[in-house]
C-alpha positions as CSV (number, residue, x, y, z in Angstrom):
1,A,-0.1,0.4,0.5
2,G,1.6,3.4,-1.4
3,A,1.3,6.8,0.4
4,V,-2.1,8.4,-0.6
5,E,-1.6,12.2,-0.9
6,R,-3.8,14.7,0.9
7,P,-6.6,16.3,-1.3
8,T,-6.1,20.4,-2.4
9,E,-9.0,20.9,-2.8
10,P,-11.5,21.6,0.3
11,G,-13.8,18.6,0.4
12,A,-12.3,17.1,-2.4
13,R,-11.0,13.5,-1.5
14,L,-9.0,11.2,-4.1
15,C,-10.3,7.7,-5.7
16,G,-8.1,5.6,-6.5
17,A,-5.8,6.7,-9.5
18,G,-5.3,10.2,-7.9
19,R,-8.7,11.0,-9.1
20,L,-11.0,13.7,-7.4
21,C,-14.0,11.8,-7.9
22,C,-15.9,13.5,-5.0
23,L,-15.2,17.2,-6.8
24,A,-17.8,19.6,-6.5
25,D,-16.6,23.0,-7.6
26,L,-14.5,23.2,-10.8
27,S,-14.3,26.8,-11.8
28,I,-11.1,28.1,-13.7
29,D,-10.3,32.0,-14.5
30,F,-8.1,33.5,-16.4
31,R,-7.5,35.9,-14.0
32,I,-5.8,33.6,-12.2
33,G,-3.1,33.5,-14.3
34,V,-4.1,30.1,-15.8
35,T,-5.9,29.1,-19.2
36,L,-6.9,25.5,-20.6
37,E,-6.7,26.2,-23.9
38,E,-8.1,22.7,-24.4
39,T,-11.1,21.0,-25.5
40,L,-13.9,20.0,-22.8
41,P,-13.0,16.5,-22.7
42,A,-15.3,13.7,-22.3
43,S,-13.5,12.0,-18.8
44,L,-15.4,15.2,-16.5
45,A,-18.4,12.8,-16.7
46,D,-15.4,10.9,-14.2
47,L,-16.2,13.7,-11.8
48,P,-20.2,12.5,-10.6
49,R,-20.2,14.8,-7.6
50,L,-19.9,18.0,-10.0
51,R,-22.0,20.7,-9.2
52,T,-20.8,24.0,-10.8
53,L,-18.3,24.3,-14.0
54,D,-17.1,27.0,-14.6
55,L,-14.8,28.2,-17.3
56,E,-14.3,31.4,-18.2
57,S,-12.7,33.3,-20.4
58,N,-9.9,30.0,-21.0
59,W,-9.9,29.9,-25.0
60,V,-11.9,26.4,-24.4
61,A,-12.5,25.9,-28.1
62,G,-14.7,22.4,-29.8
63,T,-17.8,21.2,-28.8
64,T,-19.7,20.5,-25.9
65,P,-19.4,16.7,-25.3
66,E,-21.9,14.5,-24.8
67,A,-20.2,13.1,-21.9
68,I,-21.4,16.4,-19.5
69,C,-24.8,14.9,-19.4
70,A,-24.2,12.3,-17.2
71,L,-23.0,15.2,-14.5
72,R,-26.4,14.8,-12.5
73,E,-25.6,17.1,-9.9
74,L,-24.4,19.3,-11.8
75,E,-25.8,22.8,-11.2
76,T,-24.1,25.4,-13.3
77,L,-22.7,25.0,-16.0
78,G,-20.5,28.4,-17.5
79,V,-18.1,28.0,-20.5
80,R,-18.9,32.2,-20.9
81,F,-16.1,33.8,-23.1
82,N,-14.2,31.0,-25.3
83,G,-14.5,29.5,-28.4
84,M,-16.9,26.7,-28.6
85,S,-19.0,25.9,-31.7
86,G,-21.6,22.6,-32.3
87,T,-24.8,22.6,-30.7
88,I,-26.2,22.5,-27.6
89,P,-26.1,18.9,-26.3
90,S,-30.8,18.5,-26.1
91,C,-28.9,15.8,-23.6
92,L,-28.2,18.3,-21.1
93,E,-31.9,17.7,-19.7
94,N,-30.3,14.8,-17.9
95,C,-28.9,16.8,-15.5
96,A,-32.0,18.3,-14.0
97,K,-30.3,20.2,-11.1
98,L,-29.4,22.9,-13.9
99,T,-30.5,26.5,-12.6
100,K,-28.0,28.1,-14.6
101,I,-26.3,28.0,-18.8
102,D,-24.3,30.1,-19.9
103,Y,-22.4,30.0,-23.2
104,T,-22.1,33.9,-23.1
105,Y,-19.7,35.4,-26.2
106,N,-18.6,32.3,-27.7
107,S,-18.7,33.4,-30.8
108,D,-15.8,32.2,-32.8
109,P,-16.5,30.1,-34.6
110,G,-19.6,30.2,-32.5
111,L,-22.6,27.9,-31.5
112,S,-24.7,26.7,-34.2
113,G,-28.2,25.2,-34.7
114,T,-31.5,25.3,-32.6
115,I,-31.8,25.9,-28.9
116,P,-33.0,22.7,-28.0
117,R,-36.6,22.1,-26.8
118,S,-35.7,19.2,-24.3
119,L,-34.2,22.3,-22.0
120,C,-37.9,23.0,-21.1
121,A,-37.2,19.9,-19.0
122,L,-34.8,21.5,-16.6
123,R,-37.5,22.9,-14.1
124,G,-35.2,24.8,-11.8
125,L,-33.6,26.5,-14.6
126,T,-33.2,30.6,-13.6
127,K,-30.3,31.3,-16.2
128,L,-30.1,30.5,-19.4
129,M,-27.8,33.4,-21.3
130,L,-26.6,32.2,-25.1
131,Q,-25.8,35.6,-26.1
132,Y,-23.6,35.9,-28.7
133,T,-22.5,33.0,-29.9
134,T,-23.9,34.0,-33.2
135,G,-24.8,30.5,-34.9
136,L,-27.8,30.2,-32.8
137,T,-30.4,29.7,-35.7
138,G,-34.5,29.0,-35.6
139,T,-37.5,29.7,-32.9
140,I,-37.3,30.3,-29.4
141,P,-38.8,26.7,-27.8
142,D,-42.6,27.4,-27.0
143,C,-42.6,26.0,-24.3
144,F,-39.8,27.5,-22.1
145,G,-41.2,29.5,-19.0
146,V,-44.1,26.6,-18.8
147,D,-42.1,24.6,-16.7
148,Q,-39.4,26.9,-15.3
149,P,-41.6,29.2,-13.3
150,D,-38.2,30.5,-11.7
151,L,-36.2,31.8,-14.9
152,E,-35.1,34.9,-14.0
153,I,-32.7,35.6,-17.0
154,L,-33.5,34.2,-20.7
155,S,-30.4,35.9,-23.2
156,L,-30.5,35.3,-26.6
157,E,-29.0,38.6,-28.1
158,G,-27.2,38.1,-30.8
159,N,-27.4,35.2,-32.8
160,Q,-29.9,34.7,-35.9
161,L,-33.4,33.7,-33.8
162,T,-36.6,33.9,-35.9
163,G,-40.1,33.9,-35.1
164,P,-42.5,35.7,-32.1
165,I,-41.7,35.4,-28.7
166,P,-43.8,32.8,-26.9
167,S,-46.7,33.4,-25.0
168,S,-44.8,30.8,-22.4
169,L,-42.8,33.4,-21.2
170,C,-46.0,34.8,-19.0
171,D,-45.5,31.6,-16.7
172,A,-41.8,32.9,-15.6
173,S,-43.5,34.4,-13.1
174,S,-40.0,35.7,-12.2
175,L,-38.9,36.5,-15.2
176,G,-36.6,40.2,-15.3
177,Y,-34.7,40.0,-17.7
178,L,-35.4,39.1,-21.3
179,L,-32.9,40.3,-23.8
180,L,-33.3,39.5,-27.2
181,Y,-32.2,41.8,-30.0
182,K,-29.9,41.3,-32.6
């Protein structure tokens, strides 16, 4: 039996070959002098207790791996100010505890496709911020607001969305900010 290293993250413990299986919060901010300059690894699924994934301004590129949908405890997904591309995974509905999704300013190359209707299944969603991802198209799903009474911020400006503003947003009684301009 070898020596076990002490975890450096409060609340984390090492599991097996040096894995942080109990890590709850992963926040890497460029202001502390650390940047990832990578893609989001599928190995994020190896952090089953992760509640917060916040990677602001880290030059993270590529698509959001479907493996992120295995994070059943995830409450905050923050990848603002990066170089994310591709579509928003529809399987995020599996992360039923999500309250905040923030892809703000991922404009080079930017997100593409439509806003997944499956996000309407996130009943605890309070903030959906997809502004200036430049490539989102289609309409705002007409189910937003129906099952999200606590939705406070819906920020979709700077995209290529079309169509009417769904009347279902009237059911979001906490909605304080609705940002839709191009």
